[in-house]
All heavy atoms as a GROMACS GRO file, in nm:
protein
  602
    1MET      N    1  13.750  28.641  20.994
    1MET     CA    2  13.658  28.641  20.881
    1MET      C    3  13.737  28.629  20.751
    1MET      O    4  13.840  28.692  20.735
    1MET     CB    5  13.577  28.770  20.881
    1MET     CG    6  13.483  28.781  20.766
    1MET     SD    7  13.382  28.930  20.783
    1MET     CE    8  13.336  28.950  20.616
    2ILE      N    9  13.687  28.547  20.665
    2ILE     CA   10  13.747  28.534  20.532
    2ILE      C   11  13.686  28.643  20.443
    2ILE      O   12  13.564  28.655  20.436
    2ILE     CB   13  13.717  28.396  20.470
    2ILE    CG1   14  13.780  28.286  20.553
    2ILE    CG2   15  13.767  28.390  20.328
    2ILE    CD1   16  13.749  28.147  20.502
    3ASP      N   17  13.770  28.720  20.377
    3ASP     CA   18  13.716  28.821  20.286
    3ASP      C   19  13.668  28.753  20.158
    3ASP      O   20  13.699  28.636  20.133
    3ASP     CB   21  13.820  28.929  20.256
    3ASP     CG   22  13.946  28.876  20.191
    3ASP    OD1   23  13.937  28.795  20.097
    3ASP    OD2   24  14.056  28.916  20.233
    4ASP      N   25  13.590  28.826  20.080
    4ASP     CA   26  13.530  28.766  19.959
    4ASP      C   27  13.635  28.718  19.860
    4ASP      O   28  13.616  28.617  19.793
    4ASP     CB   29  13.435  28.864  19.891
    4ASP     CG   30  13.294  28.856  19.948
    4ASP    OD1   31  13.268  28.772  20.037
    4ASP    OD2   32  13.208  28.934  19.902
    5SER      N   33  13.746  28.788  19.851
    5SER     CA   34  13.852  28.747  19.759
    5SER      C   35  13.906  28.609  19.797
    5SER      O   36  13.922  28.521  19.711
    5SER     CB   37  13.963  28.850  19.759
    5SER     OG   38  14.070  28.809  19.679
    6THR      N   39  13.930  28.589  19.924
    6THR     CA   40  13.978  28.460  19.972
    6THR      C   41  13.870  28.354  19.956
    6THR      O   42  13.898  28.241  19.913
    6THR     CB   43  14.023  28.470  20.119
    6THR    OG1   44  14.125  28.570  20.130
    6THR    CG2   45  14.076  28.336  20.171
    7LEU      N   46  13.747  28.389  19.991
    7LEU     CA   47  13.637  28.294  19.978
    7LEU      C   48  13.621  28.250  19.832
    7LEU      O   49  13.599  28.132  19.805
    7LEU     CB   50  13.507  28.354  20.032
    7LEU     CG   51  13.386  28.260  20.035
    7LEU    CD1   52  13.416  28.132  20.111
    7LEU    CD2   53  13.267  28.332  20.096
    8LYS      N   54  13.635  28.342  19.740
    8LYS     CA   55  13.627  28.307  19.597
    8LYS      C   56  13.736  28.207  19.560
    8LYS      O   57  13.710  28.110  19.490
    8LYS     CB   58  13.638  28.432  19.510
    8LYS     CG   59  13.512  28.512  19.503
    8LYS     CD   60  13.530  28.633  19.412
    8LYS     CE   61  13.402  28.714  19.411
    8LYS     NZ   62  13.412  28.831  19.323
    9SER      N   63  13.858  28.233  19.606
    9SER     CA   64  13.968  28.144  19.570
    9SER      C   65  13.951  28.005  19.633
    9SER      O   66  13.991  27.905  19.575
    9SER     CB   67  14.103  28.205  19.607
    9SER     OG   68  14.120  28.213  19.746
   10VAL      N   69  13.891  28.000  19.752
   10VAL     CA   70  13.867  27.872  19.819
   10VAL      C   71  13.752  27.797  19.750
   10VAL      O   72  13.759  27.676  19.731
   10VAL     CB   73  13.835  27.895  19.969
   10VAL    CG1   74  13.784  27.768  20.035
   10VAL    CG2   75  13.958  27.947  20.042
   11LEU      N   76  13.650  27.868  19.710
   11LEU     CA   77  13.531  27.807  19.652
   11LEU      C   78  13.547  27.769  19.504
   11LEU      O   79  13.491  27.669  19.459
   11LEU     CB   80  13.412  27.902  19.669
   11LEU     CG   81  13.275  27.854  19.626
   11LEU    CD1   82  13.236  27.724  19.697
   11LEU    CD2   83  13.171  27.962  19.652
   12ALA      N   84  13.625  27.844  19.430
   12ALA     CA   85  13.636  27.826  19.285
   12ALA      C   86  13.664  27.683  19.239
   12ALA      O   87  13.596  27.634  19.147
   12ALA     CB   88  13.742  27.921  19.229
   13PRO      N   89  13.757  27.612  19.300
   13PRO     CA   90  13.784  27.476  19.250
   13PRO      C   91  13.670  27.376  19.272
   13PRO      O   92  13.673  27.267  19.216
   13PRO     CB   93  13.907  27.432  19.330
   13PRO     CG   94  13.957  27.550  19.402
   13PRO     CD   95  13.848  27.651  19.406
   14HIS      N   96  13.573  27.414  19.352
   14HIS     CA   97  13.467  27.320  19.389
   14HIS      C   98  13.338  27.341  19.310
   14HIS      O   99  13.243  27.266  19.328
   14HIS     CB  100  13.440  27.330  19.538
   14HIS     CG  101  13.566  27.314  19.619
   14HIS    ND1  102  13.633  27.193  19.626
   14HIS    CD2  103  13.640  27.402  19.688
   14HIS    CE1  104  13.742  27.209  19.700
   14HIS    NE2  105  13.747  27.335  19.739
   15LEU      N  106  13.336  27.441  19.222
   15LEU     CA  107  13.219  27.467  19.138
   15LEU      C  108  13.258  27.436  18.994
   15LEU      O  109  13.346  27.500  18.938
   15LEU     CB  110  13.173  27.612  19.151
   15LEU     CG  111  13.129  27.657  19.290
   15LEU    CD1  112  13.091  27.805  19.288
   15LEU    CD2  113  13.014  27.573  19.340
   16ARG      N  114  13.192  27.340  18.936
   16ARG     CA  115  13.233  27.293  18.803
   16ARG      C  116  13.160  27.361  18.687
   16ARG      O  117  13.204  27.353  18.574
   16ARG     CB  118  13.213  27.142  18.796
   16ARG     CG  119  13.311  27.069  18.886
   16ARG     CD  120  13.292  26.920  18.880
   16ARG     NE  121  13.390  26.840  18.948
   16ARG     CZ  122  13.423  26.845  19.075
   16ARG    NH1  123  13.369  26.935  19.153
   16ARG    NH2  124  13.512  26.764  19.128
   17GLU      N  125  13.051  27.425  18.714
   17GLU     CA  126  12.973  27.488  18.608
   17GLU      C  127  13.039  27.621  18.567
   17GLU      O  128  13.080  27.699  18.653
   17GLU     CB  129  12.832  27.514  18.661
   17GLU     CG  130  12.733  27.560  18.557
   17GLU     CD  131  12.594  27.573  18.616
   17GLU    OE1  132  12.539  27.470  18.661
   17GLU    OE2  133  12.544  27.685  18.618
   18GLU      N  134  13.046  27.645  18.437
   18GLU     CA  135  13.105  27.770  18.389
   18GLU      C  136  13.025  27.890  18.439
   18GLU      O  137  12.902  27.891  18.433
   18GLU     CB  138  13.109  27.772  18.236
   18GLU     CG  139  13.185  27.891  18.182
   18GLU     CD  140  13.207  27.883  18.033
   18GLU    OE1  141  13.215  27.772  17.979
   18GLU    OE2  142  13.216  27.990  17.972
   19GLY      N  143  13.094  27.988  18.492
   19GLY     CA  144  13.029  28.108  18.543
   19GLY      C  145  12.967  28.091  18.680
   19GLY      O  146  12.906  28.185  18.734
   20ALA      N  147  12.982  27.974  18.740
   20ALA     CA  148  12.917  27.945  18.868
   20ALA      C  149  12.967  28.035  18.980
   20ALA      O  150  12.888  28.079  19.064
   20ALA     CB  151  12.937  27.799  18.905
   21LEU      N  152  13.096  28.063  18.982
   21LEU     CA  153  13.150  28.146  19.089
   21LEU      C  154  13.088  28.286  19.085
   21LEU      O  155  13.046  28.339  19.189
   21LEU     CB  156  13.302  28.153  19.078
   21LEU     CG  157  13.375  28.215  19.196
   21LEU    CD1  158  13.351  28.133  19.323
   21LEU    CD2  159  13.522  28.225  19.166
   22ASP      N  160  13.078  28.343  18.967
   22ASP     CA  161  13.016  28.475  18.954
   22ASP      C  162  12.869  28.470  18.997
   22ASP      O  163  12.821  28.560  19.066
   22ASP     CB  164  13.027  28.527  18.810
   22ASP     CG  165  13.170  28.561  18.772
   22ASP    OD1  166  13.249  28.595  18.862
   22ASP    OD2  167  13.202  28.554  18.652
   23LYS      N  168  12.799  28.366  18.957
   23LYS     CA  169  12.658  28.351  18.995
   23LYS      C  170  12.644  28.340  19.146
   23LYS      O  171  12.555  28.400  19.206
   23LYS     CB  172  12.596  28.228  18.929
   23LYS     CG  173  12.577  28.239  18.781
   23LYS     CD  174  12.524  28.108  18.723
   23LYS     CE  175  12.524  28.111  18.573
   23LYS     NZ  176  12.482  27.980  18.517
   24ALA      N  177  12.733  28.264  19.209
   24ALA     CA  178  12.726  28.243  19.354
   24ALA      C  179  12.746  28.372  19.430
   24ALA      O  180  12.682  28.394  19.534
   24ALA     CB  181  12.830  28.139  19.396
   25PHE      N  182  12.832  28.459  19.381
   25PHE     CA  183  12.856  28.585  19.451
   25PHE      C  184  12.758  28.694  19.411
   25PHE      O  185  12.734  28.786  19.487
   25PHE     CB  186  13.002  28.629  19.433
   25PHE     CG  187  13.094  28.556  19.526
   25PHE    CD1  188  13.145  28.432  19.492
   25PHE    CD2  189  13.125  28.609  19.650
   25PHE    CE1  190  13.226  28.362  19.578
   25PHE    CE2  191  13.206  28.540  19.738
   25PHE     CZ  192  13.258  28.416  19.703
   26HIS      N  193  12.700  28.681  19.292
   26HIS     CA  194  12.596  28.776  19.251
   26HIS      C  195  12.468  28.752  19.331
   26HIS      O  196  12.398  28.845  19.369
   26HIS     CB  197  12.569  28.764  19.101
   26HIS     CG  198  12.460  28.852  19.052
   26HIS    ND1  199  12.476  28.989  19.040
   26HIS    CD2  200  12.333  28.825  19.016
   26HIS    CE1  201  12.362  29.041  18.998
   26HIS    NE2  202  12.273  28.944  18.982
   27ASP      N  203  12.438  28.625  19.355
   27ASP     CA  204  12.321  28.586  19.435
   27ASP      C  205  12.369  28.498  19.550
   27ASP      O  206  12.378  28.376  19.536
   27ASP     CB  207  12.220  28.510  19.350
   27ASP     CG  208  12.100  28.460  19.431
   27ASP    OD1  209  12.089  28.495  19.551
   27ASP    OD2  210  12.018  28.386  19.374
   28PRO      N  211  12.404  28.560  19.664
   28PRO     CA  212  12.461  28.484  19.776
   28PRO      C  213  12.368  28.378  19.835
   28PRO      O  214  12.411  28.300  19.919
   28PRO     CB  215  12.494  28.590  19.881
   28PRO     CG  216  12.486  28.721  19.812
   28PRO     CD  217  12.400  28.703  19.692
   29THR      N  218  12.244  28.374  19.791
   29THR     CA  219  12.152  28.270  19.839
   29THR      C  220  12.146  28.152  19.742
   29THR      O  221  12.077  28.054  19.771
   29THR     CB  222  12.009  28.326  19.860
   29THR    OG1  223  11.956  28.368  19.735
   29THR    CG2  224  12.010  28.442  19.959
   30ALA      N  225  12.215  28.162  19.630
   30ALA     CA  226  12.213  28.055  19.530
   30ALA      C  227  12.270  27.925  19.590
   30ALA      O  228  12.368  27.926  19.663
   30ALA     CB  229  12.294  28.095  19.407
   31ASN      N  230  12.208  27.815  19.555
   31ASN     CA  231  12.249  27.684  19.604
   31ASN      C  232  12.375  27.639  19.530
   31ASN      O  233  12.375  27.624  19.407
   31ASN     CB  234  12.135  27.584  19.581
   31ASN     CG  235  12.161  27.450  19.640
   31ASN    OD1  236  12.268  27.393  19.624
   31ASN    ND2  237  12.062  27.397  19.711
   32LEU      N  238  12.482  27.616  19.605
   32LEU     CA  239  12.609  27.579  19.544
   32LEU      C  240  12.602  27.443  19.474
   32LEU      O  241  12.674  27.420  19.378
   32LEU     CB  242  12.720  27.579  19.650
   32LEU     CG  243  12.746  27.716  19.714
   32LEU    CD1  244  12.847  27.702  19.828
   32LEU    CD2  245  12.793  27.817  19.612
   33PHE      N  246  12.514  27.357  19.519
   33PHE     CA  247  12.498  27.228  19.452
   33PHE      C  248  12.433  27.246  19.314
   33PHE      O  249  12.464  27.173  19.221
   33PHE     CB  250  12.418  27.130  19.538
   33PHE     CG  251  12.496  27.083  19.658
   33PHE    CD1  252  12.470  27.137  19.783
   33PHE    CD2  253  12.594  26.987  19.647
   33PHE    CE1  254  12.542  27.096  19.894
   33PHE    CE2  255  12.668  26.945  19.756
   33PHE     CZ  256  12.641  27.000  19.881
   34ASP      N  257  12.346  27.344  19.301
   34ASP     CA  258  12.288  27.375  19.171
   34ASP      C  259  12.390  27.438  19.077
   34ASP      O  260  12.370  27.441  18.956
   34ASP     CB  261  12.169  27.471  19.185
   34ASP     CG  262  12.050  27.407  19.255
   34ASP    OD1  263  12.044  27.282  19.263
   34ASP    OD2  264  11.963  27.483  19.304
   35LEU      N  265  12.499  27.488  19.134
   35LEU     CA  266  12.604  27.553  19.055
   35LEU      C  267  12.723  27.460  19.029
   35LEU      O  268  12.829  27.506  18.988
   35LEU     CB  269  12.651  27.681  19.125
   35LEU     CG  270  12.544  27.789  19.140
   35LEU    CD1  271  12.598  27.906  19.222
   35LEU    CD2  272  12.495  27.837  19.004
   36GLY      N  273  12.704  27.332  19.052
   36GLY     CA  274  12.806  27.235  19.013
   36GLY      C  275  12.884  27.170  19.124
   36GLY      O  276  12.970  27.086  19.096
   37MET      N  277  12.860  27.206  19.248
   37MET     CA  278  12.930  27.139  19.356
   37MET      C  279  12.862  27.005  19.383
   37MET      O  280  12.740  26.995  19.377
   37MET     CB  281  12.927  27.226  19.483
   37MET     CG  282  13.011  27.170  19.596
   37MET     SD  283  13.033  27.285  19.734
   37MET     CE  284  12.866  27.286  19.803
   38ASP      N  285  12.942  26.902  19.409
   38ASP     CA  286  12.886  26.772  19.446
   38ASP      C  287  12.933  26.739  19.588
   38ASP      O  288  13.006  26.816  19.650
   38ASP     CB  289  12.924  26.664  19.345
   38ASP     CG  290  13.074  26.646  19.330
   38ASP    OD1  291  13.150  26.677  19.424
   38ASP    OD2  292  13.116  26.598  19.223
   39SER      N  293  12.892  26.625  19.639
   39SER     CA  294  12.923  26.593  19.778
   39SER      C  295  13.074  26.576  19.801
   39SER      O  296  13.126  26.616  19.905
   39SER     CB  297  12.848  26.468  19.824
   39SER     OG  298  12.881  26.358  19.743
   40ILE      N  299  13.145  26.521  19.704
   40ILE     CA  300  13.290  26.505  19.718
   40ILE      C  301  13.358  26.641  19.726
   40ILE      O  302  13.442  26.664  19.813
   40ILE     CB  303  13.347  26.423  19.600
   40ILE    CG1  304  13.284  26.285  19.592
   40ILE    CG2  305  13.499  26.416  19.609
   40ILE    CD1  306  13.316  26.193  19.707
   41SER      N  307  13.319  26.732  19.637
   41SER     CA  308  13.380  26.865  19.640
   41SER      C  309  13.334  26.942  19.764
   41SER      O  310  13.408  27.028  19.814
   41SER     CB  311  13.354  26.942  19.511
   41SER     OG  312  13.218  26.950  19.482
   42ALA      N  313  13.217  26.912  19.816
   42ALA     CA  314  13.171  26.978  19.940
   42ALA      C  315  13.261  26.941  20.056
   42ALA      O  316  13.299  27.027  20.136
   42ALA     CB  317  13.026  26.940  19.969
   43PHE      N  318  13.297  26.813  20.066
   43PHE     CA  319  13.389  26.771  20.172
   43PHE      C  320  13.526  26.837  20.154
   43PHE      O  321  13.589  26.879  20.250
   43PHE     CB  322  13.402  26.620  20.177
   43PHE     CG  323  13.292  26.553  20.253
   43PHE    CD1  324  13.194  26.481  20.186
   43PHE    CD2  325  13.284  26.562  20.391
   43PHE    CE1  326  13.091  26.419  20.255
   43PHE    CE2  327  13.181  26.501  20.462
   43PHE     CZ  328  13.084  26.430  20.393
   44ALA      N  329  13.571  26.846  20.030
   44ALA     CA  330  13.699  26.913  20.003
   44ALA      C  331  13.691  27.061  20.038
   44ALA      O  332  13.786  27.118  20.093
   44ALA     CB  333  13.738  26.894  19.856
   45LEU      N  334  13.578  27.125  20.009
   45LEU     CA  335  13.558  27.265  20.046
   45LEU      C  336  13.566  27.282  20.197
   45LEU      O  337  13.629  27.375  20.246
   45LEU     CB  338  13.423  27.315  19.994
   45LEU     CG  339  13.379  27.454  20.042
   45LEU    CD1  340  13.478  27.561  19.997
   45LEU    CD2  341  13.238  27.485  19.993
   46LEU      N  342  13.504  27.192  20.271
   46LEU     CA  343  13.509  27.199  20.417
   46LEU      C  344  13.653  27.190  20.468
   46LEU      O  345  13.692  27.262  20.560
   46LEU     CB  346  13.423  27.089  20.479
   46LEU     CG  347  13.273  27.103  20.455
   46LEU    CD1  348  13.200  26.981  20.509
   46LEU    CD2  349  13.218  27.230  20.516
   47ASP      N  350  13.733  27.104  20.406
   47ASP     CA  351  13.875  27.095  20.442
   47ASP      C  352  13.948  27.226  20.412
   47ASP      O  353  14.027  27.274  20.493
   47ASP     CB  354  13.943  26.981  20.367
   47ASP     CG  355  13.904  26.843  20.416
   47ASP    OD1  356  13.852  26.832  20.530
   47ASP    OD2  357  13.924  26.746  20.340
   48ASP      N  358  13.919  27.284  20.296
   48ASP     CA  359  13.984  27.410  20.258
   48ASP      C  360  13.942  27.523  20.351
   48ASP      O  361  14.025  27.607  20.388
   48ASP     CB  362  13.950  27.446  20.113
   48ASP     CG  363  14.012  27.350  20.013
   48ASP    OD1  364  14.104  27.272  20.050
   48ASP    OD2  365  13.970  27.353  19.896
   49LEU      N  366  13.816  27.526  20.389
   49LEU     CA  367  13.769  27.629  20.482
   49LEU      C  368  13.836  27.612  20.619
   49LEU      O  369  13.873  27.710  20.683
   49LEU     CB  370  13.617  27.624  20.496
   49LEU     CG  371  13.538  27.673  20.376
   49LEU    CD1  372  13.391  27.636  20.392
   49LEU    CD2  373  13.554  27.823  20.359
   50GLN      N  374  13.853  27.486  20.661
   50GLN     CA  375  13.920  27.459  20.788
   50GLN      C  376  14.062  27.515  20.787
   50GLN      O  377  14.110  27.568  20.888
   50GLN     CB  378  13.922  27.308  20.816
   50GLN     CG  379  13.984  27.272  20.949
   50GLN     CD  380  13.900  27.320  21.067
   50GLN    OE1  381  13.779  27.302  21.069
   50GLN    NE2  382  13.964  27.382  21.163
   51ASP      N  383  14.129  27.506  20.673
   51ASP     CA  384  14.264  27.562  20.660
   51ASP      C  385  14.267  27.713  20.682
   51ASP      O  386  14.371  27.769  20.713
   51ASP     CB  387  14.322  27.531  20.521
   51ASP     CG  388  14.353  27.383  20.502
   51ASP    OD1  389  14.359  27.309  20.603
   51ASP    OD2  390  14.370  27.342  20.385
   52HIS      N  391  14.151  27.776  20.665
   52HIS     CA  392  14.138  27.921  20.686
   52HIS      C  393  14.069  27.953  20.819
   52HIS      O  394  14.024  28.066  20.840
   52HIS     CB  395  14.062  27.985  20.570
   52HIS     CG  396  14.141  27.986  20.443
   52HIS    ND1  397  14.233  28.085  20.415
   52HIS    CD2  398  14.145  27.900  20.339
   52HIS    CE1  399  14.289  28.060  20.298
   52HIS    NE2  400  14.237  27.948  20.250
   53GLY      N  401  14.058  27.854  20.905
   53GLY     CA  402  14.003  27.876  21.038
   53GLY      C  403  13.853  27.870  21.050
   53GLY      O  404  13.796  27.908  21.152
   54VAL      N  405  13.787  27.822  20.944
   54VAL     CA  406  13.641  27.812  20.946
   54VAL      C  407  13.604  27.664  20.953
   54VAL      O  408  13.617  27.591  20.855
   54VAL     CB  409  13.577  27.877  20.822
   54VAL    CG1  410  13.425  27.864  20.827
   54VAL    CG2  411  13.619  28.023  20.810
   55GLY      N  412  13.559  27.621  21.071
   55GLY     CA  413  13.520  27.483  21.090
   55GLY      C  414  13.370  27.465  21.075
   55GLY      O  415  13.293  27.529  21.145
   56LEU      N  416  13.331  27.382  20.982
   56LEU     CA  417  13.190  27.353  20.957
   56LEU      C  418  13.169  27.203  20.946
   56LEU      O  419  13.258  27.130  20.903
   56LEU     CB  420  13.143  27.416  20.825
   56LEU     CG  421  13.137  27.566  20.816
   56LEU    CD1  422  13.106  27.608  20.673
   56LEU    CD2  423  13.031  27.619  20.910
   57GLU      N  424  13.051  27.160  20.980
   57GLU     CA  425  13.011  27.021  20.960
   57GLU      C  426  12.943  27.010  20.823
   57GLU      O  427  12.880  27.106  20.775
   57GLU     CB  428  12.914  26.977  21.069
   57GLU     CG  429  12.973  26.977  21.208
   57GLU     CD  430  13.082  26.873  21.226
   57GLU    OE1  431  13.073  26.765  21.164
   57GLU    OE2  432  13.177  26.902  21.301
   58PHE      N  433  12.951  26.892  20.766
   58PHE     CA  434  12.885  26.867  20.637
   58PHE      C  435  12.736  26.896  20.646
   58PHE      O  436  12.678  26.954  20.554
   58PHE     CB  437  12.911  26.722  20.594
   58PHE     CG  438  12.856  26.688  20.459
   58PHE    CD1  439  12.915  26.738  20.344
   58PHE    CD2  440  12.746  26.605  20.446
   58PHE    CE1  441  12.865  26.707  20.218
   58PHE    CE2  442  12.695  26.573  20.322
   58PHE     CZ  443  12.754  26.625  20.208
   59THR      N  444  12.674  26.856  20.756
   59THR     CA  445  12.530  26.878  20.771
   59THR      C  446  12.494  27.026  20.771
   59THR      O  447  12.387  27.064  20.724
   59THR     CB  448  12.477  26.812  20.899
   59THR    OG1  449  12.554  26.857  21.010
   59THR    CG2  450  12.484  26.661  20.888
   60GLU      N  451  12.583  27.111  20.823
   60GLU     CA  452  12.558  27.256  20.822
   60GLU      C  453  12.560  27.308  20.678
   60GLU      O  454  12.476  27.389  20.640
   60GLU     CB  455  12.664  27.330  20.904
   60GLU     CG  456  12.659  27.304  21.051
   60GLU     CD  457  12.771  27.373  21.123
   60GLU    OE1  458  12.887  27.326  21.113
   60GLU    OE2  459  12.743  27.477  21.188
   61LEU      N  460  12.658  27.261  20.602
   61LEU     CA  461  12.668  27.305  20.463
   61LEU      C  462  12.550  27.256  20.381
   61LEU      O  463  12.495  27.330  20.298
   61LEU     CB  464  12.800  27.256  20.402
   61LEU     CG  465  12.826  27.298  20.257
   61LEU    CD1  466  12.829  27.450  20.243
   61LEU    CD2  467  12.956  27.236  20.208
   62ILE      N  468  12.507  27.134  20.405
   62ILE     CA  469  12.392  27.079  20.332
   62ILE      C  470  12.265  27.159  20.363
   62ILE      O  471  12.181  27.180  20.276
   62ILE     CB  472  12.371  26.930  20.371
   62ILE    CG1  473  12.486  26.845  20.321
   62ILE    CG2  474  12.238  26.876  20.318
   62ILE    CD1  475  12.499  26.838  20.172
   63ALA      N  476  12.253  27.204  20.487
   63ALA     CA  477  12.133  27.278  20.527
   63ALA      C  478  12.124  27.414  20.458
   63ALA      O  479  12.014  27.463  20.432
   63ALA     CB  480  12.130  27.297  20.679
   64ASP      N  481  12.236  27.474  20.427
   64ASP     CA  482  12.237  27.606  20.361
   64ASP      C  483  12.362  27.618  20.274
   64ASP      O  484  12.459  27.684  20.312
   64ASP     CB  485  12.233  27.718  20.465
   64ASP     CG  486  12.214  27.856  20.402
   64ASP    OD1  487  12.211  27.867  20.278
   64ASP    OD2  488  12.205  27.953  20.478
   65PRO      N  489  12.361  27.554  20.158
   65PRO     CA  490  12.479  27.555  20.072
   65PRO      C  491  12.487  27.682  19.987
   65PRO      O  492  12.458  27.683  19.867
   65PRO     CB  493  12.459  27.431  19.986
   65PRO     CG  494  12.310  27.419  19.975
   65PRO     CD  495  12.256  27.468  20.106
   66SER      N  496  12.525  27.791  20.051
   66SER     CA  497  12.527  27.920  19.980
   66SER      C  498  12.646  28.004  20.025
   66SER      O  499  12.703  27.983  20.133
   66SER     CB  500  12.398  27.997  20.009
   66SER     OG  501  12.394  28.036  20.146
   67VAL      N  502  12.682  28.099  19.943
   67VAL     CA  503  12.788  28.193  19.978
   67VAL      C  504  12.747  28.273  20.101
   67VAL      O  505  12.830  28.300  20.189
   67VAL     CB  506  12.821  28.287  19.858
   67VAL    CG1  507  12.904  28.406  19.902
   67VAL    CG2  508  12.894  28.209  19.750
   68GLY      N  509  12.622  28.309  20.111
   68GLY     CA  510  12.574  28.383  20.228
   68GLY      C  511  12.602  28.307  20.356
   68GLY      O  512  12.650  28.364  20.455
   69PHE      N  513  12.574  28.178  20.356
   69PHE     CA  514  12.601  28.095  20.474
   69PHE      C  515  12.751  28.089  20.502
   69PHE      O  516  12.794  28.098  20.617
   69PHE     CB  517  12.544  27.955  20.456
   69PHE     CG  518  12.590  27.861  20.565
   69PHE    CD1  519  12.540  27.873  20.693
   69PHE    CD2  520  12.684  27.764  20.538
   69PHE    CE1  521  12.583  27.788  20.795
   69PHE    CE2  522  12.728  27.679  20.638
   69PHE     CZ  523  12.677  27.691  20.767
   70LEU      N  524  12.832  28.072  20.398
   70LEU     CA  525  12.976  28.065  20.418
   70LEU      C  526  13.030  28.195  20.476
   70LEU      O  527  13.120  28.194  20.561
   70LEU     CB  528  13.047  28.030  20.287
   70LEU     CG  529  13.014  27.892  20.230
   70LEU    CD1  530  13.083  27.871  20.097
   70LEU    CD2  531  13.050  27.782  20.328
   71ARG      N  532  12.976  28.307  20.431
   71ARG     CA  533  13.016  28.436  20.489
   71ARG      C  534  12.981  28.442  20.638
   71ARG      O  535  13.062  28.484  20.720
   71ARG     CB  536  12.947  28.551  20.416
   71ARG     CG  537  13.002  28.582  20.280
   71ARG     CD  538  12.919  28.687  20.212
   71ARG     NE  539  12.974  28.729  20.084
   71ARG     CZ  540  12.902  28.784  19.987
   71ARG    NH1  541  12.771  28.804  20.004
   71ARG    NH2  542  12.959  28.820  19.875
   72GLU      N  543  12.859  28.402  20.671
   72GLU     CA  544  12.815  28.404  20.812
   72GLU      C  545  12.902  28.311  20.896
   72GLU      O  546  12.942  28.347  21.007
   72GLU     CB  547  12.668  28.361  20.823
   72GLU     CG  548  12.571  28.461  20.768
   72GLU     CD  549  12.428  28.406  20.763
   72GLU    OE1  550  12.401  28.304  20.830
   72GLU    OE2  551  12.346  28.464  20.692
   73ALA      N  552  12.930  28.193  20.846
   73ALA     CA  553  13.013  28.098  20.919
   73ALA      C  554  13.154  28.153  20.940
   73ALA      O  555  13.214  28.135  21.046
   73ALA     CB  556  13.018  27.964  20.844
   74SER      N  557  13.204  28.221  20.840
   74SER     CA  558  13.335  28.282  20.850
   74SER      C  559  13.338  28.390  20.958
   74SER      O  560  13.432  28.399  21.036
   74SER     CB  561  13.374  28.342  20.714
   74SER     OG  562  13.486  28.424  20.726
   75GLU      N  563  13.233  28.471  20.964
   75GLU     CA  564  13.224  28.575  21.066
   75GLU      C  565  13.217  28.513  21.205
   75GLU      O  566  13.282  28.563  21.298
   75GLU     CB  567  13.102  28.664  21.040
   75GLU     CG  568  13.117  28.752  20.919
   75GLU     CD  569  12.990  28.828  20.884
   75GLU    OE1  570  12.894  28.828  20.966
   75GLU    OE2  571  12.986  28.886  20.775
   76ARG      N  572  13.140  28.407  21.221
   76ARG     CA  573  13.129  28.340  21.350
   76ARG      C  574  13.263  28.282  21.395
   76ARG      O  575  13.295  28.284  21.513
   76ARG     CB  576  13.026  28.226  21.345
   76ARG     CG  577  12.883  28.270  21.346
   76ARG     CD  578  12.789  28.155  21.375
   76ARG     NE  579  12.820  28.032  21.301
   76ARG     CZ  580  12.762  27.994  21.189
   76ARG    NH1  581  12.668  28.068  21.134
   76ARG    NH2  582  12.796  27.882  21.130
   77ALA      N  583  13.337  28.231  21.300
   77ALA     CA  584  13.466  28.167  21.332
   77ALA      C  585  13.566  28.270  21.386
   77ALA      O  586  13.652  28.235  21.465
   77ALA     CB  587  13.522  28.099  21.209
   78GLN      N  588  13.552  28.392  21.347
   78GLN     CA  589  13.648  28.495  21.388
   78GLN      C  590  13.605  28.570  21.511
   78GLN      O  591  13.679  28.652  21.563
   78GLN     CB  592  13.671  28.592  21.272
   78GLN     CG  593  13.726  28.527  21.148
   78GLN     CD  594  13.856  28.454  21.170
   78GLN    OE1  595  13.944  28.502  21.237
   78GLN    NE2  596  13.868  28.333  21.116
   79SER      N  597  13.483  28.545  21.561
   79SER     CA  598  13.439  28.621  21.678
   79SER      C  599  13.467  28.548  21.807
   79SER      O  600  13.514  28.443  21.814
   79SER     CB  601  13.291  28.653  21.668
   79SER     OG  602  13.214  28.543  21.631
   0.00000   0.00000   0.00000
């Protein structure tokens, strides 16, 4: 499982809106695309998550682009 500190550092470069990272963690259901992530940065995020042992498909991220989903996926990857 990736802890929130690591998840923040992985996610931060992919959110372009000011304050987006704080918003994403304050409301784990917030849509990351609404917070400044685009499809190019989503693919880069998936690569970064893979480096931490969390393998996801783009379609999974599109279906639920939220910190809550990333936490759940991280937990699944470690079980």
